C-alpha positions in Angstrom: 242.4 113.1 147.9 239.7 110.8 146.1 239.4 106.9 145.9 241.5 105.1 143.2 238.3 103.9 141.6 237.2 107.4 141.0 240.7 108.2 139.2 240.4 105.1 137.3 236.9 106.1 135.7 238.4 109.2 134.7 241.4 107.5 133.3 239.0 105.2 131.3 237.1 108.2 130.1 240.2 109.7 128.8 241.8 106.8 127.5 238.7 104.2 127.1 240.1 100.5 127.4 238.0 99.8 124.3 240.6 101.5 122.3 243.4 99.2 123.1 244.9 96.8 120.8 244.1 93.1 121.7 247.4 92.1 122.6 247.6 95.0 125.0 247.2 94.8 128.7 246.4 98.4 130.0 244.4 99.0 133.3 245.2 98.4 137.3 248.2 96.5 137.5 248.1 96.3 141.2 246.4 98.2 144.2 243.0 98.6 145.9 240.3 100.4 144.0 238.8 101.7 147.2 242.3 103.2 148.5 242.6 107.0 149.0 244.9 108.7 146.6 246.5 112.3 147.2 249.7 111.9 145.0 250.4 110.4 141.8 253.6 110.0 139.7 253.3 109.7 136.0 256.1 108.0 134.2 256.6 106.4 130.5 257.9 103.1 132.5 257.5 101.2 135.6 261.0 100.4 137.0 262.6 99.6 140.1 264.4 102.9 140.4 260.8 104.5 139.5 259.2 102.5 142.3 261.9 103.7 144.6 261.5 107.0 143.7 257.6 106.9 144.5 257.3 104.6 147.2 256.6 106.6 150.5 255.8 109.9 148.4 253.1 108.7 146.1 250.2 106.6 146.3 249.8 105.8 142.7 252.3 105.4 139.5 250.1 106.3 136.3 252.4 104.7 133.6 252.3 104.4 129.7 253.9 101.2 129.5 252.0 98.1 131.3 254.5 96.4 133.4 253.0 92.8 132.8 252.5 93.0 129.3 254.2 90.0 128.8 252.7 87.3 131.2 254.7 85.9 134.2 254.0 82.6 135.9 256.1 83.3 138.9 256.4 86.3 141.2 259.0 85.5 143.8 261.1 88.1 145.1 264.0 86.5 143.5 262.9 87.7 140.1 263.0 91.3 139.2 259.3 91.8 138.3 258.3 89.9 141.5 260.6 92.1 143.9 259.3 95.4 142.1 255.5 94.4 142.8 256.6 93.6 146.2 258.0 96.9 146.8 255.0 98.7 145.3 252.8 96.8 147.5 254.9 97.2 150.6 254.9 100.9 149.9 251.1 101.3 149.3 251.8 102.2 145.9 249.3 101.3 143.1 250.2 100.9 139.5 248.1 101.6 136.6 249.0 101.8 132.7 247.1 103.4 129.8 249.1 102.3 126.8 247.7 101.8 123.1 244.2 103.4 124.4 246.3 106.4 125.3 248.2 106.4 121.9 245.2 107.0 119.5 243.2 109.5 121.2 243.0 113.4 121.0 245.8 114.9 123.1 247.4 111.4 123.2 250.8 110.2 122.7 251.0 110.6 119.1 249.0 113.6 118.8 250.9 115.4 121.6 254.2 114.4 119.8 252.8 116.2 116.5 251.9 119.5 118.1 255.4 119.6 120.0 257.0 119.0 116.6 255.1 122.1 114.8 252.9 119.8 112.8 249.6 121.7 111.7 246.2 120.1 111.2 247.3 116.7 112.3 245.0 114.0 111.8 245.2 110.2 112.7 247.6 108.4 110.2 245.5 105.4 110.4 242.1 106.5 111.7 240.2 103.7 113.7 237.2 104.7 116.0 236.6 108.2 114.4 238.2 110.8 112.2 240.1 112.1 115.0 241.0 109.1 116.9 243.5 106.6 115.4 247.3 105.5 115.5 250.0 108.0 114.6 249.3 111.5 113.0 249.9 113.1 109.9 250.0 117.0 109.0 252.2 119.7 107.6 254.7 122.2 108.8 254.3 125.9 108.5 256.6 125.9 105.7 258.8 123.5 103.7 262.1 122.9 105.7 265.3 120.8 105.1 265.2 117.3 106.6 268.3 117.8 108.4 267.1 121.0 110.0 263.8 119.4 111.0 265.8 116.4 112.5 267.8 119.3 114.5 264.3 120.8 115.7 263.3 117.3 116.7 266.6 116.9 118.8 265.9 120.1 120.6 262.3 119.4 121.5 262.6 116.1 122.8 264.2 115.2 126.0 268.0 114.2 125.4 268.8 110.5 125.1 272.0 108.7 124.5 270.8 107.5 120.8 269.7 110.7 119.8 267.9 111.6 116.5 268.9 109.1 113.6 267.9 109.8 110.0 267.5 107.9 106.8 267.3 110.4 103.9 268.9 113.3 102.4 269.8 116.2 104.6 268.8 118.7 101.9 265.6 117.2 101.0 262.7 119.6 101.5 260.1 118.3 103.9 256.5 119.5 104.5 254.0 116.8 105.0 255.2 115.0 108.5 253.7 111.6 109.7 254.7 110.7 113.2 254.0 107.7 115.7 255.0 107.8 119.2 256.7 104.6 120.4 257.3 101.7 117.7 255.8 102.6 114.6 257.3 100.8 111.9 254.1 99.0 110.8 253.0 102.3 109.6 255.6 103.2 107.3 253.5 102.0 104.5 250.5 104.0 105.6 252.9 106.9 105.9 253.8 106.4 102.4 250.4 105.9 101.1 249.2 109.2 102.7 252.0 111.2 101.0 254.4 111.9 103.9 257.5 113.4 103.1 259.0 111.9 106.4 257.8 109.6 109.2 259.0 110.1 112.7 258.9 107.1 115.0 260.8 105.0 117.3 262.7 101.4 117.4 263.3 101.2 113.6 265.1 98.1 112.6 267.9 97.6 110.1 266.3 95.7 107.7 262.9 97.6 107.8 264.7 100.9 107.2 266.9 99.6 104.4 263.8 98.1 102.4 262.1 101.5 102.8 264.9 103.1 101.4 265.6 100.8 98.8 261.9 101.3 97.7 262.1 105.0 97.8 265.3 104.9 95.6 263.1 102.8 92.8 259.8 104.5 92.9 260.4 107.7 95.1 257.4 107.2 97.1 258.5 106.2 100.6 259.2 109.0 102.9 262.7 109.7 104.8 262.7 108.0 108.0 263.5 109.4 111.2 264.3 107.3 114.4 264.1 108.8 118.0 264.0 107.2 121.4 261.1 105.1 122.4 260.8 106.9 125.6 261.4 110.3 124.5 258.7 110.2 121.8 256.3 109.3 124.5 257.4 111.2 127.5 256.0 114.7 126.3 252.5 113.2 126.5 252.9 112.9 130.4 252.4 116.6 131.2 249.5 116.8 128.9 247.9 113.9 130.7 248.9 115.3 134.0 247.3 118.8 133.4 243.9 116.9 132.0 243.6 115.3 135.4 244.6 118.1 137.7 241.7 119.8 136.0 239.3 116.9 137.1 240.9 116.3 140.5 242.3 119.5 141.7 242.5 117.9 145.4 245.0 115.4 143.9 248.7 116.2 143.3 250.0 115.0 139.7 253.6 115.0 139.1 255.5 114.0 136.1 258.8 111.9 136.8 262.0 113.3 135.4 263.7 109.8 135.8 264.9 109.0 132.3 263.9 105.5 131.8 265.4 105.1 128.1 267.5 102.1 128.7 270.6 103.1 126.9 273.1 105.1 128.8 275.9 105.9 126.4 277.2 105.5 122.6 280.4 105.2 121.3 280.6 106.4 117.4 284.2 105.8 116.8 
């Protein structure tokens, strides 16, 4: 076991808080920094079901998404957020989040996604703090591949979700230069186009954003095809890499990745 504050020191070495976006809220959400930690559960999201899974079995949840990203003024147990926090505290379960500060680093969310998809020589799509740190990743496949086949590969690599993999582009288009951004990355479409990407893989793509990008592509041909995946799935792959990094640093602490699917969509109907 080790004190929570010792784990937090390593969290902030791996994912410096200085790398977080100004609107973000990573860090210790609840818990005593002096508490002894023996078991840690990693998850993309903090949900009531996740807390129920962890309480009594784990001392800490290390999540990607901050639970209090949007501020609240009331935390009574007659509210969903208040009840979850109360249950975590009653179960002596600390909560910590590493969000945009974990997106940008080497072996961070986008870096791991790029590696899983077979993208070679991946570098930040938008470099920030150094040449190896920044949002998204861009690199090349080992050989040109049809867009449709690449989308099928993505579907096999990512954990299954109801919404699957959605593609805006020609199935037969050959793609080689690939840009990715784990989580919601529609703000980086222009950066992917400027970098010469054949396709941009991200999550939470909206109707008008995609429509306008495809209209621009039809006009001038310099906008990549777009692949939309589950937000949760695009970030879940990172958890095992993070757990492995932490096991090396704290061999006496158990780090497990939750198999709970916190993607909010349960099913789709196509006809």
